[in-house]
N, CA, C and O atoms as CSV, one atom per row, in Angstrom:
chain,resi,resn,atom,element,x,y,z
A,1,UNK,N,N,-1.174,54.204,185.305
A,1,UNK,CA,C,-0.802,54.273,183.907
A,1,UNK,C,C,-0.388,55.685,183.521
A,1,UNK,O,O,0.421,55.852,182.608
A,2,UNK,N,N,-0.919,56.712,184.190
A,2,UNK,CA,C,-0.499,58.071,183.858
A,2,UNK,C,C,0.980,58.266,184.121
A,2,UNK,O,O,1.655,58.976,183.376
A,3,UNK,N,N,1.491,57.645,185.171
A,3,UNK,CA,C,2.879,57.822,185.544
A,3,UNK,C,C,3.869,57.045,184.693
A,3,UNK,O,O,5.073,57.148,184.928
A,4,UNK,N,N,3.418,56.276,183.722
A,4,UNK,CA,C,4.310,55.469,182.897
A,4,UNK,C,C,4.965,56.262,181.777
A,4,UNK,O,O,5.789,55.716,181.044
A,5,UNK,N,N,4.631,57.497,181.631
A,5,UNK,CA,C,5.204,58.351,180.602
A,5,UNK,C,C,6.002,59.447,181.292
A,5,UNK,O,O,6.097,59.428,182.519
A,6,UNK,N,N,6.583,60.405,180.567
A,6,UNK,CA,C,7.450,61.405,181.194
A,6,UNK,C,C,6.688,62.471,181.984
A,6,UNK,O,O,6.929,63.667,181.821
A,7,UNK,N,N,5.787,62.033,182.821
A,7,UNK,CA,C,5.070,62.972,183.676
A,7,UNK,C,C,5.375,62.659,185.130
A,7,UNK,O,O,5.541,61.501,185.513
A,8,UNK,N,N,5.443,63.698,185.917
A,8,UNK,CA,C,5.647,63.540,187.360
A,8,UNK,C,C,4.259,63.411,187.986
A,8,UNK,O,O,3.448,62.630,187.486
A,9,UNK,N,N,3.956,64.132,189.041
A,9,UNK,CA,C,2.617,63.995,189.624
A,9,UNK,C,C,1.518,64.231,188.597
A,9,UNK,O,O,1.622,65.118,187.749
A,10,UNK,N,N,0.483,63.440,188.683
A,10,UNK,CA,C,-0.634,63.542,187.751
A,10,UNK,C,C,-1.926,63.267,188.498
A,10,UNK,O,O,-1.945,62.533,189.486
A,11,UNK,N,N,-3.006,63.866,188.012
A,11,UNK,CA,C,-4.319,63.635,188.607
A,11,UNK,C,C,-5.359,63.747,187.511
A,11,UNK,O,O,-5.144,64.418,186.502
A,12,UNK,N,N,-6.484,63.086,187.716
A,12,UNK,CA,C,-7.588,63.140,186.761
A,12,UNK,C,C,-8.860,63.453,187.524
A,12,UNK,O,O,-9.092,62.925,188.612
A,13,UNK,N,N,-9.684,64.319,186.944
A,13,UNK,CA,C,-10.989,64.601,187.531
A,13,UNK,C,C,-11.990,64.816,186.418
A,13,UNK,O,O,-11.618,65.083,185.276
A,14,UNK,N,N,-13.250,64.699,186.752
A,14,UNK,CA,C,-14.306,64.938,185.788
A,14,UNK,C,C,-14.563,66.426,185.631
A,14,UNK,O,O,-14.568,67.172,186.610
A,15,UNK,N,N,-14.775,66.850,184.394
A,15,UNK,CA,C,-15.115,68.244,184.107
A,15,UNK,C,C,-16.413,68.253,183.308
A,15,UNK,O,O,-16.672,67.322,182.546
A,16,UNK,N,N,-17.228,69.284,183.469
A,16,UNK,CA,C,-18.511,69.346,182.760
A,16,UNK,C,C,-18.325,69.349,181.236
A,16,UNK,O,O,-17.380,69.938,180.712
A,17,UNK,N,N,-19.242,68.681,180.548
A,17,UNK,CA,C,-19.246,68.641,179.091
A,17,UNK,C,C,-20.692,68.807,178.631
A,17,UNK,O,O,-21.595,68.174,179.176
A,18,UNK,N,N,-20.910,69.658,177.629
A,18,UNK,CA,C,-22.267,69.938,177.154
A,18,UNK,C,C,-22.928,68.719,176.525
A,18,UNK,O,O,-24.141,68.547,176.643
A,19,UNK,N,N,-22.154,67.875,175.863
A,19,UNK,CA,C,-22.715,66.731,175.148
A,19,UNK,C,C,-22.823,65.497,176.042
A,19,UNK,O,O,-23.892,64.896,176.149
A,20,UNK,N,N,-21.719,65.125,176.679
A,20,UNK,CA,C,-21.686,63.880,177.441
A,20,UNK,C,C,-21.941,64.045,178.929
A,20,UNK,O,O,-22.032,63.053,179.653
A,21,UNK,N,N,-22.054,65.259,179.387
A,21,UNK,CA,C,-22.295,65.501,180.805
A,21,UNK,C,C,-21.015,65.704,181.589
A,21,UNK,O,O,-20.890,66.668,182.345
A,22,UNK,N,N,-20.045,64.783,181.409
A,22,UNK,CA,C,-18.775,64.893,182.110
A,22,UNK,C,C,-17.697,64.140,181.337
A,22,UNK,O,O,-17.937,63.060,180.798
A,23,UNK,N,N,-16.517,64.727,181.295
A,23,UNK,CA,C,-15.363,64.104,180.648
A,23,UNK,C,C,-14.197,64.071,181.615
A,23,UNK,O,O,-14.127,64.881,182.539
A,24,UNK,N,N,-13.273,63.128,181.404
A,24,UNK,CA,C,-12.070,63.045,182.228
A,24,UNK,C,C,-11.031,64.036,181.712
A,24,UNK,O,O,-10.756,64.103,180.514
A,25,UNK,N,N,-10.461,64.803,182.640
A,25,UNK,CA,C,-9.394,65.740,182.308
A,25,UNK,C,C,-8.194,65.414,183.181
A,25,UNK,O,O,-8.324,65.268,184.397
A,26,UNK,N,N,-7.014,65.300,182.554
A,26,UNK,CA,C,-5.780,64.990,183.275
A,26,UNK,C,C,-4.995,66.274,183.521
A,26,UNK,O,O,-4.881,67.127,182.641
A,27,UNK,N,N,-4.465,66.395,184.712
A,27,UNK,CA,C,-3.604,67.511,185.102
A,27,UNK,C,C,-2.221,66.918,185.318
A,27,UNK,O,O,-2.036,66.068,186.189
A,28,UNK,N,N,-1.244,67.364,184.526
A,28,UNK,CA,C,0.064,66.722,184.503
A,28,UNK,C,C,1.194,67.712,184.702
A,28,UNK,O,O,1.123,68.862,184.268
A,29,UNK,N,N,2.244,67.239,185.372
A,29,UNK,CA,C,3.494,67.977,185.486
A,29,UNK,C,C,4.528,67.154,184.726
A,29,UNK,O,O,4.750,65.985,185.040
A,30,UNK,N,N,5.156,67.763,183.729
A,30,UNK,CA,C,6.196,67.043,182.985
A,30,UNK,C,C,7.457,66.938,183.831
A,30,UNK,O,O,7.810,67.870,184.554
A,31,UNK,N,N,8.132,65.801,183.735
A,31,UNK,CA,C,9.408,65.627,184.427
A,31,UNK,C,C,10.432,66.569,183.803
A,31,UNK,O,O,10.337,66.910,182.624
A,32,UNK,N,N,11.398,66.982,184.595
A,32,UNK,CA,C,12.431,67.917,184.132
A,32,UNK,C,C,13.151,67.353,182.912
A,32,UNK,O,O,13.529,66.181,182.882
A,33,UNK,N,N,13.333,68.202,181.914
A,33,UNK,CA,C,14.070,67.823,180.723
A,33,UNK,C,C,13.295,67.005,179.706
A,33,UNK,O,O,13.886,66.482,178.762
A,34,UNK,N,N,11.980,66.881,179.878
A,34,UNK,CA,C,11.191,66.111,178.921
A,34,UNK,C,C,10.216,67.017,178.184
A,34,UNK,O,O,9.801,68.061,178.687
A,35,UNK,N,N,9.868,66.592,176.992
A,35,UNK,CA,C,8.863,67.295,176.196
A,35,UNK,C,C,7.955,66.251,175.564
A,35,UNK,O,O,8.426,65.231,175.062
A,36,UNK,N,N,6.675,66.505,175.591
A,36,UNK,CA,C,5.712,65.622,174.939
A,36,UNK,C,C,4.439,66.433,174.692
A,36,UNK,O,O,4.113,67.347,175.449
A,37,UNK,N,N,3.744,66.089,173.643
A,37,UNK,CA,C,2.496,66.791,173.335
A,37,UNK,C,C,1.312,66.044,173.946
A,37,UNK,O,O,1.399,64.861,174.273
A,38,UNK,N,N,0.226,66.757,174.087
A,38,UNK,CA,C,-1.002,66.143,174.588
A,38,UNK,C,C,-1.460,65.027,173.647
A,38,UNK,O,O,-1.939,63.989,174.102
A,39,UNK,N,N,-1.315,65.238,172.350
A,39,UNK,CA,C,-1.722,64.232,171.368
A,39,UNK,C,C,-0.906,62.943,171.516
A,39,UNK,O,O,-1.453,61.846,171.402
A,40,UNK,N,N,0.388,63.073,171.767
A,40,UNK,CA,C,1.245,61.894,171.941
A,40,UNK,C,C,0.855,61.118,173.200
A,40,UNK,O,O,0.835,59.887,173.193
A,41,UNK,N,N,0.545,61.838,174.278
A,41,UNK,CA,C,0.116,61.177,175.508
A,41,UNK,C,C,-1.202,60.440,175.308
A,41,UNK,O,O,-1.350,59.296,175.739
A,42,UNK,N,N,-2.152,61.089,174.660
A,42,UNK,CA,C,-3.448,60.450,174.418
A,42,UNK,C,C,-3.265,59.211,173.537
A,42,UNK,O,O,-3.907,58.185,173.763
A,43,UNK,N,N,-2.395,59.308,172.541
A,43,UNK,CA,C,-2.105,58.150,171.697
A,43,UNK,C,C,-1.520,56.996,172.495
A,43,UNK,O,O,-1.877,55.840,172.270
A,44,UNK,N,N,-0.629,57.300,173.418
A,44,UNK,CA,C,-0.037,56.271,174.286
A,44,UNK,C,C,-1.114,55.628,175.151
A,44,UNK,O,O,-1.161,54.405,175.283
A,45,UNK,N,N,-1.968,56.440,175.732
A,45,UNK,CA,C,-3.018,55.917,176.609
A,45,UNK,C,C,-4.034,55.082,175.830
A,45,UNK,O,O,-4.553,54.098,176.357
A,46,UNK,N,N,-4.323,55.458,174.596
A,46,UNK,CA,C,-5.290,54.686,173.790
A,46,UNK,C,C,-4.803,53.251,173.568
A,46,UNK,O,O,-5.610,52.331,173.441
A,47,UNK,N,N,-3.492,53.067,173.523
A,47,UNK,CA,C,-2.920,51.730,173.350
A,47,UNK,C,C,-3.003,50.930,174.648
A,47,UNK,O,O,-3.218,49.718,174.619
A,48,UNK,N,N,-2.833,51.604,175.785
A,48,UNK,CA,C,-2.695,50.912,177.063
A,48,UNK,C,C,-3.918,50.932,177.963
A,48,UNK,O,O,-3.946,50.215,178.963
A,49,UNK,N,N,-4.926,51.728,177.643
A,49,UNK,CA,C,-6.113,51.846,178.492
A,49,UNK,C,C,-7.369,51.529,177.705
A,49,UNK,O,O,-7.388,51.624,176.478
A,50,UNK,N,N,-8.405,51.155,178.411
A,50,UNK,CA,C,-9.719,51.004,177.786
A,50,UNK,C,C,-10.182,52.382,177.313
A,50,UNK,O,O,-9.824,53.392,177.918
A,51,UNK,N,N,-10.957,52.435,176.260
A,51,UNK,CA,C,-11.377,53.705,175.657
A,51,UNK,C,C,-12.055,54.636,176.656
A,51,UNK,O,O,-11.841,55.848,176.614
A,52,UNK,N,N,-12.868,54.088,177.552
A,52,UNK,CA,C,-13.583,54.953,178.484
A,52,UNK,C,C,-12.680,55.502,179.596
A,52,UNK,O,O,-13.107,56.370,180.357
A,53,UNK,N,N,-11.450,55.014,179.701
A,53,UNK,CA,C,-10.524,55.495,180.727
A,53,UNK,C,C,-9.537,56.545,180.216
A,53,UNK,O,O,-8.814,57.148,181.009
A,54,UNK,N,N,-9.500,56.769,178.912
A,54,UNK,CA,C,-8.566,57.735,178.329
A,54,UNK,C,C,-9.081,59.148,178.590
A,54,UNK,O,O,-10.205,59.472,178.206
A,55,UNK,N,N,-8.266,60.004,179.244
A,55,UNK,CA,C,-8.693,61.393,179.451
A,55,UNK,C,C,-8.937,62.086,178.112
A,55,UNK,O,O,-8.177,61.890,177.164
A,56,UNK,N,N,-9.972,62.879,178.033
A,56,UNK,CA,C,-10.317,63.578,176.794
A,56,UNK,C,C,-9.672,64.956,176.718
A,56,UNK,O,O,-9.638,65.566,175.649
A,57,UNK,N,N,-9.161,65.449,177.840
A,57,UNK,CA,C,-8.492,66.745,177.867
A,57,UNK,C,C,-7.275,66.631,178.770
A,57,UNK,O,O,-7.266,65.861,179.730
A,58,UNK,N,N,-6.251,67.407,178.449
A,58,UNK,CA,C,-5.022,67.418,179.233
A,58,UNK,C,C,-4.639,68.856,179.522
A,58,UNK,O,O,-4.724,69.722,178.651
A,59,UNK,N,N,-4.220,69.103,180.745
A,59,UNK,CA,C,-3.695,70.410,181.113
A,59,UNK,C,C,-2.328,70.198,181.736
A,59,UNK,O,O,-2.202,69.521,182.757
A,60,UNK,N,N,-1.293,70.782,181.116
A,60,UNK,CA,C,0.030,70.757,181.707
A,60,UNK,C,C,0.080,71.886,182.729
A,60,UNK,O,O,-0.345,73.006,182.446
A,61,UNK,N,N,0.590,71.595,183.894
A,61,UNK,CA,C,0.586,72.557,184.974
A,61,UNK,C,C,1.908,72.506,185.725
A,61,UNK,O,O,2.687,71.568,185.557
A,62,UNK,N,N,2.157,73.497,186.540
A,62,UNK,CA,C,3.395,73.521,187.323
A,62,UNK,C,C,3.213,72.893,188.691
A,62,UNK,O,O,4.191,72.606,189.383
A,63,UNK,N,N,1.955,72.676,189.087
A,63,UNK,CA,C,1.711,72.060,190.391
A,63,UNK,C,C,0.392,71.300,190.371
A,63,UNK,O,O,-0.537,71.644,189.639
A,64,UNK,N,N,0.337,70.268,191.186
A,64,UNK,CA,C,-0.887,69.516,191.433
A,64,UNK,C,C,-1.093,69.583,192.939
A,64,UNK,O,O,-0.210,69.167,193.689
A,65,UNK,N,N,-2.238,70.095,193.412
A,65,UNK,CA,C,-2.435,70.249,194.856
A,65,UNK,C,C,-2.431,68.903,195.581
A,65,UNK,O,O,-3.163,67.982,195.221
A,66,UNK,N,N,-1.590,68.815,196.610
A,66,UNK,CA,C,-1.481,67.586,197.385
A,66,UNK,C,C,-1.536,67.878,198.881
A,66,UNK,O,O,-1.278,68.996,199.328
A,67,UNK,N,N,-1.877,66.846,199.634
A,67,UNK,CA,C,-1.820,66.930,201.089
A,67,UNK,C,C,-0.386,66.663,201.523
A,67,UNK,O,O,0.463,66.328,200.697
A,68,UNK,N,N,-0.119,66.806,202.793
A,68,UNK,CA,C,1.234,66.554,203.295
A,68,UNK,C,C,1.654,65.098,203.079
A,68,UNK,O,O,2.846,64.797,203.024
A,69,UNK,N,N,0.688,64.207,202.959
A,69,UNK,CA,C,0.988,62.794,202.708
A,69,UNK,C,C,1.333,62.527,201.242
A,69,UNK,O,O,1.769,61.427,200.904
A,70,UNK,N,N,1.142,63.519,200.369
A,70,UNK,CA,C,1.411,63.353,198.944
A,70,UNK,C,C,0.184,62.988,198.125
A,70,UNK,O,O,0.256,62.926,196.898
A,71,UNK,N,N,-0.948,62.744,198.792
A,71,UNK,CA,C,-2.184,62.398,198.087
A,71,UNK,C,C,-2.766,63.642,197.414
A,71,UNK,O,O,-2.780,64.725,198.000
A,72,UNK,N,N,-3.242,63.479,196.186
A,72,UNK,CA,C,-3.815,64.593,195.418
A,72,UNK,C,C,-5.143,65.020,196.037
A,72,UNK,O,O,-5.964,64.182,196.410
A,73,UNK,N,N,-5.342,66.342,196.141
A,73,UNK,CA,C,-6.604,66.900,196.629
A,73,UNK,C,C,-7.416,67.264,195.394
A,73,UNK,O,O,-7.271,68.359,194.849
A,74,UNK,N,N,-8.270,66.347,194.954
A,74,UNK,CA,C,-8.995,66.517,193.689
A,74,UNK,C,C,-9.927,67.729,193.689
A,74,UNK,O,O,-10.096,68.374,192.655
A,75,UNK,N,N,-10.521,68.040,194.814
A,75,UNK,CA,C,-11.447,69.184,194.839
A,75,UNK,C,C,-10.724,70.505,194.558
A,75,UNK,O,O,-11.351,71.468,194.119
A,76,UNK,N,N,-9.411,70.559,194.807
A,76,UNK,CA,C,-8.646,71.778,194.541
A,76,UNK,C,C,-8.165,71.863,193.094
A,76,UNK,O,O,-7.634,72.894,192.680
A,77,UNK,N,N,-8.346,70.799,192.327
A,77,UNK,CA,C,-7.963,70.848,190.915
A,77,UNK,C,C,-8.779,71.886,190.160
A,77,UNK,O,O,-8.294,72.474,189.194
A,78,UNK,N,N,-10.018,72.116,190.594
A,78,UNK,CA,C,-10.828,73.124,189.894
A,78,UNK,C,C,-10.220,74.523,190.040
A,78,UNK,O,O,-10.460,75.390,189.200
A,79,UNK,N,N,-9.433,74.748,191.103
A,79,UNK,CA,C,-8.796,76.053,191.290
A,79,UNK,C,C,-7.688,76.312,190.275
A,79,UNK,O,O,-7.395,77.466,189.964
A,80,UNK,N,N,-7.070,75.256,189.756
A,80,UNK,CA,C,-6.004,75.430,188.770
A,80,UNK,C,C,-6.484,75.164,187.342
A,80,UNK,O,O,-5.708,75.286,186.394
A,81,UNK,N,N,-7.754,74.802,187.186
A,81,UNK,CA,C,-8.295,74.490,185.875
A,81,UNK,C,C,-8.294,75.715,184.974
A,81,UNK,O,O,-8.713,76.797,185.385
A,82,UNK,N,N,-7.812,75.538,183.724
A,82,UNK,CA,C,-7.768,76.649,182.767
A,82,UNK,C,C,-9.045,76.783,181.943
A,82,UNK,O,O,-9.166,77.710,181.143
A,83,UNK,N,N,-9.983,75.885,182.125
A,83,UNK,CA,C,-11.264,75.959,181.423
A,83,UNK,C,C,-11.247,75.338,180.042
A,83,UNK,O,O,-12.300,75.239,179.412
A,84,UNK,N,N,-10.082,74.910,179.541
A,84,UNK,CA,C,-9.996,74.302,178.210
A,84,UNK,C,C,-10.521,72.866,178.268
A,84,UNK,O,O,-10.315,72.157,179.253
A,85,UNK,N,N,-11.196,72.454,177.208
A,85,UNK,CA,C,-11.718,71.085,177.133
A,85,UNK,C,C,-11.208,70.426,175.895
A,85,UNK,O,O,-11.527,69.265,175.637
């Protein structure tokens, strides 16, 4: 479902949260020539996903770490994390 909007590679991982313990954070690369806000993406996901599956934070990035097979290396997402929640 993340790929259904103007985003290229995308990944989601859990990040620490003081209140809930852990929240989902999405790391996204926008496709060339597109613009969208984090609020618009979250609004789109709220319509198409169950509430507990909607990422609570979004980070736009220039790269998502992948293996040579193209699979996302989730443990390396913490290296590009900006710390925003």
